[in-house]
C-alpha positions as CSV (number, residue, x, y, z in Angstrom):
1,M,-6.5,-1.7,2.0
2,T,-3.2,0.0,1.0
3,G,-3.1,1.9,4.3
4,K,-2.7,-1.4,6.2
5,T,0.8,-2.5,7.3
6,L,2.1,-5.4,5.2
7,V,3.6,-8.3,7.2
8,Y,5.3,-11.3,5.8
9,I,4.5,-14.7,7.4
10,D,7.5,-16.9,7.8
11,A,7.3,-20.6,6.9
12,N,7.5,-21.7,10.6
13,V,4.4,-19.7,11.4
14,L,2.5,-20.8,8.2
15,A,3.1,-24.5,9.3
16,A,1.6,-23.9,12.7
17,S,-2.1,-23.9,12.1
18,S,-3.4,-22.0,15.2
19,R,-0.8,-19.2,14.9
20,R,-1.4,-18.9,11.2
21,T,-5.1,-18.9,11.7
22,F,-5.0,-16.1,14.3
23,L,-2.7,-14.0,12.1
24,I,-4.9,-14.4,9.0
25,M,-8.2,-14.0,10.7
26,G,-6.8,-11.1,12.7
27,A,-5.9,-9.1,9.5
28,A,-9.6,-8.5,8.8
29,L,-10.0,-7.1,12.3
30,S,-6.9,-5.0,12.6
31,S,-4.6,-2.7,10.7
32,Y,-2.4,-5.1,8.8
33,R,-2.4,-7.4,5.8
34,F,-0.3,-10.5,5.2
35,T,1.7,-12.3,2.5
36,W,4.3,-14.9,2.0
37,S,6.3,-16.3,-1.0
38,P,6.3,-19.6,-2.8
39,Y,9.6,-20.5,-1.0
40,A,7.9,-19.9,2.4
41,E,4.9,-22.0,1.3
42,T,7.1,-24.9,0.2
43,E,9.0,-24.8,3.5
44,A,5.8,-24.7,5.5
45,L,4.4,-27.7,3.6
46,R,7.5,-29.7,4.5
47,H,6.8,-29.0,8.2
48,Q,3.1,-29.1,8.3
49,D,1.3,-31.9,10.1
50,E,0.4,-34.5,7.5
51,R,-3.2,-34.4,8.6
52,A,-3.4,-30.6,8.0
53,T,-4.8,-29.1,4.8
54,P,-1.8,-27.9,2.8
55,I,-1.2,-24.2,3.0
56,S,-1.3,-24.0,-0.8
57,V,-4.8,-25.5,-0.9
58,L,-5.9,-23.0,1.7
59,R,-4.3,-20.1,-0.2
60,E,-6.1,-21.1,-3.4
61,R,-9.4,-21.7,-1.6
62,Y,-9.5,-18.3,0.0
63,G,-7.7,-16.3,-2.7
64,W,-4.8,-15.2,-0.5
65,K,-2.0,-13.4,-2.5
66,I,1.6,-14.4,-2.3
67,V,4.6,-12.4,-3.5
68,P,7.5,-13.5,-5.7
69,D,10.6,-15.2,-4.3
70,A,13.6,-12.9,-4.1
71,D,17.3,-13.2,-3.3
72,M,19.3,-10.2,-2.3
73,P,22.7,-9.8,-0.7
74,L,22.4,-9.9,3.1
75,E,25.1,-9.7,5.8
76,D,24.0,-11.3,9.0
77,T,20.7,-13.2,8.4
78,D,20.9,-16.9,8.8
79,A,21.4,-18.6,5.4
80,K,18.1,-20.5,5.6
81,D,16.2,-17.3,6.1
82,R,17.8,-15.1,3.5
83,L,15.2,-15.9,0.8
84,I,12.5,-15.2,3.4
85,L,13.9,-11.7,4.3
86,S,14.6,-11.0,0.7
87,A,11.1,-11.7,-0.5
88,A,9.6,-9.8,2.4
89,A,11.8,-6.7,1.7
90,R,11.0,-6.8,-2.1
91,A,7.3,-7.0,-1.3
92,G,7.5,-3.9,0.9
93,A,6.7,-5.7,4.2
94,S,7.6,-3.8,7.3
95,M,8.1,-7.0,9.3
96,V,8.6,-10.7,9.2
97,I,6.4,-12.7,11.6
98,T,8.6,-15.6,12.7
99,E,9.2,-17.9,15.6
100,N,12.9,-17.6,14.9
101,V,13.5,-13.9,15.5
102,A,17.2,-14.4,16.2
103,D,17.8,-15.9,12.7
104,F,17.2,-12.5,11.1
105,G,20.3,-10.3,11.3
106,E,20.1,-7.0,13.1
107,R,22.2,-5.2,10.5
108,D,20.1,-6.5,7.6
109,L,16.8,-5.6,9.3
110,T,18.1,-2.1,10.1
111,R,19.3,-1.5,6.6
112,L,16.0,-2.7,5.2
113,G,13.9,-0.8,7.7
114,M,12.2,-3.9,8.9
115,S,11.6,-5.9,12.1
116,A,11.4,-9.6,12.9
117,V,8.6,-10.2,15.4
118,H,7.4,-13.3,17.2
119,P,3.7,-14.1,16.2
120,D,2.5,-14.2,19.9
121,L,4.0,-10.7,20.5
122,F,2.6,-9.4,17.2
123,C,-0.9,-10.7,18.0
124,S,-0.9,-9.6,21.6
125,V,-0.1,-6.0,20.4
126,R,-2.1,-5.9,17.2
127,L,-5.3,-7.6,18.1
128,S,-7.8,-6.0,20.5
129,A,-9.5,-8.1,23.1
130,N,-12.7,-8.0,21.1
131,A,-10.9,-9.1,18.0
132,Y,-9.3,-12.0,19.9
133,R,-12.7,-13.1,21.2
134,Q,-14.3,-12.7,17.8
135,I,-11.6,-15.1,16.3
136,L,-12.2,-17.5,19.2
137,D,-15.9,-17.5,18.6
138,T,-15.5,-18.0,14.8
139,L,-13.2,-20.9,15.4
140,A,-15.6,-22.5,17.9
141,D,-18.5,-22.1,15.6
142,T,-16.7,-23.9,12.7
143,R,-14.9,-26.6,14.7
144,T,-15.7,-30.2,14.2
145,R,-13.0,-31.4,16.6
146,E,-12.2,-30.7,20.3
147,P,-11.8,-28.2,21.7
148,R,-15.0,-26.7,20.4
149,T,-15.8,-23.7,22.6
150,A,-14.1,-20.3,22.6
151,H,-13.1,-20.8,26.3
152,D,-11.6,-24.2,25.6
153,I,-9.7,-23.1,22.5
154,H,-8.3,-20.2,24.5
155,V,-7.2,-22.4,27.4
156,Q,-6.0,-25.4,25.5
157,E,-4.5,-24.0,22.3
158,V,-3.9,-20.2,22.4
159,G,-4.1,-18.4,25.7
160,E,-0.8,-19.4,27.1
161,H,1.0,-18.3,23.9
162,M,-0.9,-15.0,23.2
163,P,-1.5,-13.2,26.5
164,L,-3.3,-10.0,25.7
165,R,-2.6,-7.2,28.0
166,L,-5.9,-7.2,29.8
167,S,-7.0,-6.8,33.4
168,P,-8.6,-9.8,35.1
169,A,-11.9,-7.9,34.8
170,A,-11.5,-7.6,31.1
171,W,-10.7,-11.3,30.8
172,W,-13.8,-12.0,32.9
173,G,-15.9,-9.8,30.6
174,L,-14.7,-11.7,27.6
175,G,-15.8,-14.9,29.3
176,L,-12.2,-16.3,29.2
177,L,-11.6,-16.5,32.9
178,G,-13.1,-19.5,34.6
179,V,-14.3,-19.7,38.2
180,S,-11.4,-20.8,40.4
181,G,-11.7,-22.9,43.5
């Protein structure tokens, strides 16, 4: 597992259940592993839907590992994200997966040899079409609420955000293109 790229999941992505789920499920099907810190988890909890299972409960249930909080001097990263970038850097992550890419300073990222990447871009590059479909199928098999099919989850929750670079024939082959007309 040490050969896999370590990515740090920002609080805003942890709080968004569908993006978090795709990132976490995708790790087993791709070449990355994930982590976050107690600070990110606390921030995510503040923004999570009150009906959602708290991320700390999910972490304990599935044995996901987190890294210690850290605070290092940074130049141009937004103040609210300094603890995020610090913890990610100290953990050895190569990138922060965040919806707020612009909040992470270019000079800080360059100095630390890191990147800030939007989760949709990350997933569209890192997940193969088959991995994407496998995640959709797993979600559909375990869902107790609508949408409950891989196609409907793709259409209603994920597809518009994570467009994989596929030809129409490949989308059709995955069963994710409906019949138009």
